[in-house]
C-alpha positions in Angstrom: 104.8 137.9 110.1 104.2 134.5 108.6 106.9 132.6 106.8 104.5 131.2 104.3 102.4 132.9 101.7 99.3 130.8 102.7 97.3 132.0 105.6 97.2 130.0 108.8 93.7 128.8 108.3 94.5 127.7 104.7 97.6 125.8 105.9 95.5 124.0 108.6 92.9 122.9 106.1 95.4 121.9 103.5 97.4 119.9 106.1 94.2 118.1 107.2 93.4 117.2 103.5 96.9 115.9 103.0 96.8 113.7 106.1 93.3 112.4 105.5 93.4 111.9 101.7 96.9 112.2 100.3 98.8 110.2 102.8 96.6 107.1 102.7 96.7 107.2 98.9 100.4 107.4 99.0 100.6 104.4 101.3 98.4 102.4 99.0 100.6 103.3 96.0 103.8 102.5 97.9 102.6 99.1 99.0 101.2 98.3 95.6 104.6 99.2 94.0 106.5 97.1 96.6 104.2 94.2 95.8 105.2 94.3 92.2 108.7 93.0 93.1 109.8 89.8 94.9 109.6 90.4 98.7 113.0 91.6 100.0 114.3 90.9 103.5 112.4 92.6 106.3 115.1 95.1 107.0 115.3 96.2 103.3 111.5 96.4 103.2 111.4 98.5 106.4 114.1 100.8 105.1 112.1 101.3 101.9 109.0 102.2 103.8 110.8 104.5 106.2 112.5 106.2 103.2 109.2 106.6 101.4 107.6 107.9 104.6 110.2 110.7 104.8 110.2 111.5 101.1 106.5 112.1 100.9 106.5 114.8 103.6 109.5 116.9 102.3 107.5 118.9 99.6 104.8 119.7 102.2 107.1 120.7 105.0 106.2 124.4 104.8 102.5 123.6 105.0 102.8 121.6 108.2 105.2 124.0 109.9 103.5 125.8 112.8 100.1 124.3 112.2 99.9 122.9 115.7 100.6 126.3 117.2 98.1 129.0 118.0 97.0 131.2 115.1 99.6 134.0 114.8 97.1 136.2 113.0 94.3 135.9 115.6 93.5 138.9 117.7 93.6 138.4 121.5 
């Protein structure tokens, strides 16, 4: 039984959409917001980008979980 309400095929399609559309848009927004401020030291800037990279994925964790595995609902 699947741990998610979405079917495997729907989760695969949604994860592809997130990776192709949402992630690049999020990167553009993150860089734009960072450019509004005076440039911090490279370590602070790296920390901010790493933190933002982790934060964006947390709400979508259940969508990406198990997508790389074989379809559990497929018949052999």
